[in-house]
C-alpha positions, 0 to 999 in steps of 0.5 A: 822249420824245426817246429813240432806239429800236431795234425788232428784230422785222421789220414785222409788225403788232406792230412796225408798231404799236410804230413808230407809238406810238414816233413818236407819243410823241416818240421822237428816232429809231426804227430798224427792221431789215428787208430792203432791199425793205421800206426804203421801207415803214419810211420811210413810217412815219417810221422809219429802216430798217437791214439785217436782220442784227445785223451790218448795224446793230451798228457803227452803233448800239452804245452809242447806243440808249435802248430796244431792243424785240427779238422776234428774239433773234439772237446770244442778245440779246447784240448788242441789249444792246450797243446800249444806252446806260448807262441804256438798257433792253431789252424782249424780246417773243419769241425767234424766232431761238432758236425756229428753232434747236431742232435744235442740240446743247444747244438746251435748255441754251442757251435756259435760260442765255439765259432766266436771263441776261435775267431776272437783268438789271435792264436787261431786261424780258421781255414776253409779249403773250398772257400780259400781255393775259390777266393784265391782263384778269383781274387789272387789268381797270380798267387793261386797259380804260383802255389798250384804250380809249386805243388804240381812241381813237387809231385812231378819231381817226386819230392812230394810223392803221389798218395796212390796213382796219378790220374788225368783230369779227363779220367776224373771227369769220366767218373773214376771211382774214389779210392780209400785209405787202404788202397791209397788216394788218387791225385789229379796231376796236370803236367806243367807244360799242359797246365801252361797251355790250358791257362794261356788259352 
């Protein structure tokens, strides 16, 4: 609450959900780097669009951000780290920029060094969504269910709006085609009473 947040990861479904959650929980300002044609889309979420490259927003935001969530890793996360205030924290959710440079000389070594630097920082958390969900479900099932039910409740109450349309689990399994940022993303929503029945059986 009251924090300035930088969400560096475009406007895919994860960043859209993060934007909603930041605003819902009282973030003072939420900055999202996007291409110019998506600026209005970001403003519609209640966030502030900035240019897509780190050179577009680094001078504006340096030493002003409380929380950075970065799934891009441009400039090996150096610029994102520099945006943080002294007590700030960075959450790494992906390495899209590094992953796109596999043909570079010493790519493996660079990746290893970046990984070591991030893991050695007390101001950085590396978060793997797939691994986290898997581990939460396996090792902390109670907390996983609590978080899932909370998010599902927000969607059903309309507090956290669906990004495009709600589809059933059966529709998803039947192979419904994924949508795009231009038409909106689908979200799978299970009614609370149905979720309770599924997990009691």
